C-alpha positions in Angstrom: 0.0 0.0 0.0 2.8 2.4 0.9 4.4 1.9 -2.6 1.1 2.7 -4.2 0.9 5.9 -2.2 4.5 6.9 -3.1 3.8 6.4 -6.8 0.5 8.2 -6.5 2.0 11.3 -4.7 4.9 11.5 -7.1 2.7 10.8 -10.1 0.1 13.5 -9.4 2.7 16.2 -8.7 4.8 15.4 -11.8 1.7 15.1 -13.9 0.4 18.5 -12.8 3.8 20.1 -13.5 4.1 18.7 -17.0 0.4 19.3 -17.7 1.0 23.0 -17.0 3.6 23.1 -19.8 1.4 21.0 -22.0 -1.9 22.9 -21.7 -0.3 26.3 -22.2 1.7 25.0 -25.2 -1.6 23.8 -26.7 -3.2 27.1 -26.0 -0.5 28.8 -28.0 -0.7 26.2 -30.8 2.7 24.8 -30.1 3.2 21.2 -31.4 3.8 18.8 -28.4 5.6 15.7 -29.7 5.4 13.7 -26.5 3.7 14.1 -23.1 5.3 11.6 -20.7 4.8 10.7 -17.0 7.8 8.8 -15.7 11.2 8.2 -17.2 12.8 5.1 -18.8 11.2 2.5 -20.9 7.5 3.1 -21.9 4.9 0.9 -20.3 2.1 2.3 -22.3 1.8 4.9 -25.1 -0.9 6.1 -27.5 -0.6 8.5 -30.4 -3.2 11.2 -31.0 -2.5 13.6 -33.8 1.1 14.9 -33.4 1.3 14.0 -29.7 2.4 10.7 -28.2 1.1 10.2 -24.6 3.4 7.9 -22.6 3.5 6.2 -19.2 7.1 5.2 -18.4 8.6 2.7 -15.9 10.3 5.0 -13.4 8.0 7.4 -11.5 10.7 9.9 -10.8 9.9 12.6 -13.4 8.3 13.3 -16.7 8.5 15.6 -19.7 6.6 17.6 -22.2 8.6 17.5 -25.5 7.8 20.4 -27.8 8.8 20.8 -31.4 11.7 23.2 -31.7 12.2 23.6 -28.0 15.9 22.7 -28.1 16.7 23.5 -31.7 15.6 25.2 -34.9 12.5 24.2 -36.8 10.8 25.8 -39.8 7.3 24.6 -38.7 5.0 27.5 -37.7 3.8 25.4 -34.7 7.4 24.9 -33.4 8.2 26.4 -30.0 11.1 28.4 -31.4 8.8 30.2 -33.9 6.3 31.4 -31.3 6.3 35.0 -29.8 8.6 35.5 -26.8 5.7 36.0 -24.4 4.1 32.7 -25.4 7.4 30.9 -24.8 7.8 32.5 -21.4 4.3 31.5 -20.4 4.8 27.9 -21.5 8.1 27.5 -19.5 6.7 29.2 -16.4 3.5 27.2 -16.5 5.1 24.1 -15.0 6.1 25.7 -11.7 3.0 27.8 -11.6 0.8 24.7 -11.9 2.8 23.2 -9.0 1.8 26.2 -6.8 -1.8 25.8 -8.0 -1.8 22.1 -7.1 -0.4 22.9 -3.7 -3.1 25.6 -3.2 -5.9 23.1 -4.1 -4.5 20.5 -1.7 -4.1 23.2 1.0 -7.7 24.4 0.7 -8.9 20.8 0.9 -6.8 20.0 4.0 -7.8 23.3 5.7 -11.5 22.5 5.1 -10.8 19.1 6.6 -8.9 20.0 9.8 -9.1 23.7 10.1 -6.3 26.3 10.4 -3.7 27.2 13.0 -4.4 30.9 13.6 -1.3 32.5 15.3 -3.0 33.0 18.6 -1.0 32.3 21.8 -2.6 29.4 23.6 0.0 29.1 26.5 2.9 31.1 27.9 5.6 29.2 29.8 7.1 30.8 32.9 10.8 31.3 32.8 10.9 32.0 29.1 11.2 35.3 27.2 7.5 35.5 26.1 6.3 35.5 29.8 9.0 37.8 30.9 8.0 40.3 28.2 4.4 40.2 29.3 2.8 38.3 26.4 -0.4 36.6 27.4 -2.7 33.8 26.3 -5.0 35.1 23.6 -2.5 37.5 22.1 -2.5 37.2 18.3 1.0 37.3 16.7 0.9 39.5 13.6 4.6 40.1 12.9 8.1 38.8 13.8 11.0 40.9 12.6 10.1 42.0 9.1 7.8 38.9 8.5 4.1 39.1 8.6 2.6 36.1 10.5 -0.6 34.4 9.3 -0.4 30.8 10.8 1.2 29.6 14.0 3.7 27.3 12.3 5.4 30.5 10.9 6.2 31.4 14.5 8.0 28.1 15.1 9.9 28.2 11.8 10.9 31.8 12.2 12.4 30.9 15.6 14.1 27.9 14.0 15.8 30.1 11.3 16.6 33.0 13.7 17.2 31.2 17.0 20.5 33.1 17.6 18.9 36.5 17.1 16.8 38.9 19.2 13.3 39.0 17.6 10.9 41.9 17.6 7.4 40.5 18.0 4.2 42.4 17.4 0.9 41.1 18.9 -2.7 42.2 18.7 -4.4 42.4 22.1 -7.9 43.7 22.4 -7.6 45.4 19.0 -4.4 47.2 20.0 -0.8 46.4 18.9 1.9 45.6 21.4 5.5 45.2 20.4 8.2 43.4 22.5 11.8 42.2 21.8 12.5 38.6 22.8 15.8 36.7 23.1 15.3 33.0 22.5 16.3 30.9 25.6 18.0 27.5 25.5 15.8 24.6 26.5 18.5 22.2 27.8 16.1 19.2 27.8 15.1 19.7 24.2 18.4 21.0 23.0 17.3 24.2 21.2 16.3 27.8 21.9 12.7 28.7 22.5 10.5 31.7 23.1 8.1 29.8 25.5 4.8 30.1 23.7 2.3 27.5 22.5 -0.4 27.4 19.9 -4.1 27.7 20.7 -4.9 24.8 18.4 -6.9 24.6 15.1 -9.9 26.6 14.2 -12.7 25.1 12.1 -12.8 26.6 8.6 -15.7 27.7 6.4 -15.4 28.0 2.6 -14.0 31.5 2.8 -11.4 30.8 5.5 -10.4 27.5 3.8 -9.4 29.5 0.7 -7.8 32.3 2.7 -5.7 30.0 4.9 -5.0 27.6 2.1 -3.2 30.5 0.4 -1.3 31.2 3.6 -0.3 27.5 3.8 1.2 27.6 0.3 3.0 30.9 1.0 4.4 29.3 4.2 6.0 26.4 2.3 7.3 28.6 -0.5 8.9 30.9 2.1 10.3 28.0 4.1 11.9 26.5 1.0 13.4 29.9 0.1 14.7 30.3 3.6 16.2 26.9 3.5 18.0 27.6 0.2 19.3 30.9 1.7 20.7 29.0 4.7 22.3 26.5 2.2 24.0 29.3 0.3 25.2 31.0 3.4 26.4 27.6 4.8 24.2 27.7 7.8 23.2 24.2 6.7 25.4 21.8 4.8 24.8 19.9 1.5 24.8 16.7 3.6 21.4 17.7 4.8 19.8 17.8 1.4 17.3 15.1 0.6 16.5 13.6 -2.8 14.0 11.0 -4.2 15.3 8.2 -1.9 14.9 10.4 1.1 11.4 11.6 0.0 10.3 8.0 -0.6 11.5 7.1 2.9 9.6 10.1 4.3 6.4 9.1 2.6 6.9 5.5 3.7 7.6 6.5 7.4 4.6 9.0 7.4 2.3 6.3 6.1 3.4 3.7 8.7 3.1 6.2 11.6 -0.4 7.4 10.5 -2.1 4.3 9.4 -2.9 3.1 12.9 -5.0 6.3 13.4 -7.2 5.5 10.5 -7.8 6.5 6.9 -8.6 10.1 7.7 -5.2 10.7 9.3 -3.4 9.0 6.4 -5.2 11.2 3.9 -4.3 14.4 5.9 -0.7 13.4 6.2 -0.4 12.5 2.5 -2.0 15.8 1.6 0.5 17.7 3.8 3.4 15.9 2.1 2.0 16.6 -1.3 1.6 20.4 -0.5 5.3 20.5 0.7 6.6 18.6 -2.3 4.6 20.4 -4.9 5.5 23.9 -3.5 9.1 22.8 -3.2 9.2 21.5 -6.8 7.7 24.8 -8.0 10.4 26.9 -6.2 13.3 24.6 -7.2 12.2 24.7 -10.9 12.2 28.5 -10.9 15.8 28.7 -9.7 17.9 30.3 -12.5 20.0 27.1 -13.1 20.7 25.5 -16.5 18.3 22.7 -17.5 15.6 23.8 -15.0 12.6 25.9 -16.1 14.2 28.9 -14.3 17.4 28.5 -16.4 15.3 28.5 -19.6 13.5 31.6 -18.4 16.9 33.3 -18.0 17.7 32.7 -21.7 14.2 34.1 -22.7 14.8 37.2 -20.5 18.2 37.7 -22.2 16.5 37.4 -25.5 14.0 40.1 -24.5 16.9 42.4 -23.5 19.0 41.7 -26.5 16.2 41.7 -29.0 17.3 38.4 -30.5 17.6 34.8 -29.4 20.7 33.2 -28.0 22.0 30.7 -30.6 20.2 27.4 -29.8 23.5 25.4 -29.9 25.1 27.6 -27.3 22.0 27.5 -25.1 22.0 23.7 -25.6 25.6 23.4 -24.4 24.7 25.3 -21.2 21.7 23.2 -20.5 23.6 20.0 -21.1 26.3 21.1 -18.7 23.5 21.8 -16.2 22.0 18.4 -16.6 25.4 16.8 -16.0 25.9 18.8 -12.8 22.3 18.1 -11.6 22.9 14.4 -12.2 26.1 14.5 -10.2 24.3 16.4 -7.4 21.4 13.8 -7.5 23.9 10.9 -7.1 25.5 12.7 -4.2 22.2 13.4 -2.5 21.0 9.8 -3.2 24.2 8.5 -1.5 23.5 10.7 1.5 19.9 9.6 1.7 20.9 5.9 1.6 23.6 6.5 4.2 21.1 8.3 6.6 18.5 5.6 6.2 20.7 2.6 6.7 23.5 4.0 8.9 22.0 7.0 10.6 23.5 10.5 10.9 
């Protein structure tokens, strides 16, 4: 059952990403040669007009192969012969559809379990929040320069800024109160805390499900960007990166831990993972790196500035080098995943 869930989660996320490229390409009358879910040998394929639809053996990716995408073509329906804006929209559509999918799942899960409004439910004595006069019922609206919409943002902000004083603004009886807190080490838990707890989840109606579903997606996008920033600034090491093997292990572990609580909990946990993975894939694909959608967008932006296209063969060399580097990184990350799973650390 867990294998089926893993394939289902990966499959839906990859399908929606590639479907974004596909549907926007079709809207702009670009010929799609193949729409594939999965990589490797084809399990099933069917030809309809110029497009071959394929299901392939390895559920670790997919692609939308367009005529003239990586070269020159004289066909009027080729990618390279379409207006610049159309090409930008087609390339950007994949990550955008990942954000849309994450939003759909977030609205569903918020409707199912409610939302964690950033209202303080408990203040622990001996910790900075209590010493600064924060009280149960205060609503946290800002930490540092970051607006707060859900309680998990409080925990994650503290995680990313645990060695800094933090200016916290709360709303109490309609009035704002601002305090400066210095996170205090919890020797038992081994990390610094502010000493505040959540008030729990609030039941959502249709409007708040949409509203807080949006906040949920924003939370994961910002968390991914903050994690990348910490990676670049070496606050976390590349050894902490996780790839397909690590994700599969996470899905497997989550399923095993949640199945004893019933189907409802399993569905909620899988939706949570799907939101995280879909938002993460959207962000990662927009990075301005060769071979990724973001890298292709960089070349299109350069074309807009120069007024002419970068020679396809030169762009192809850059993307090929990017693919080689990404494959090397994937092998490295996979090795780390396997080492963590079987040997710990």
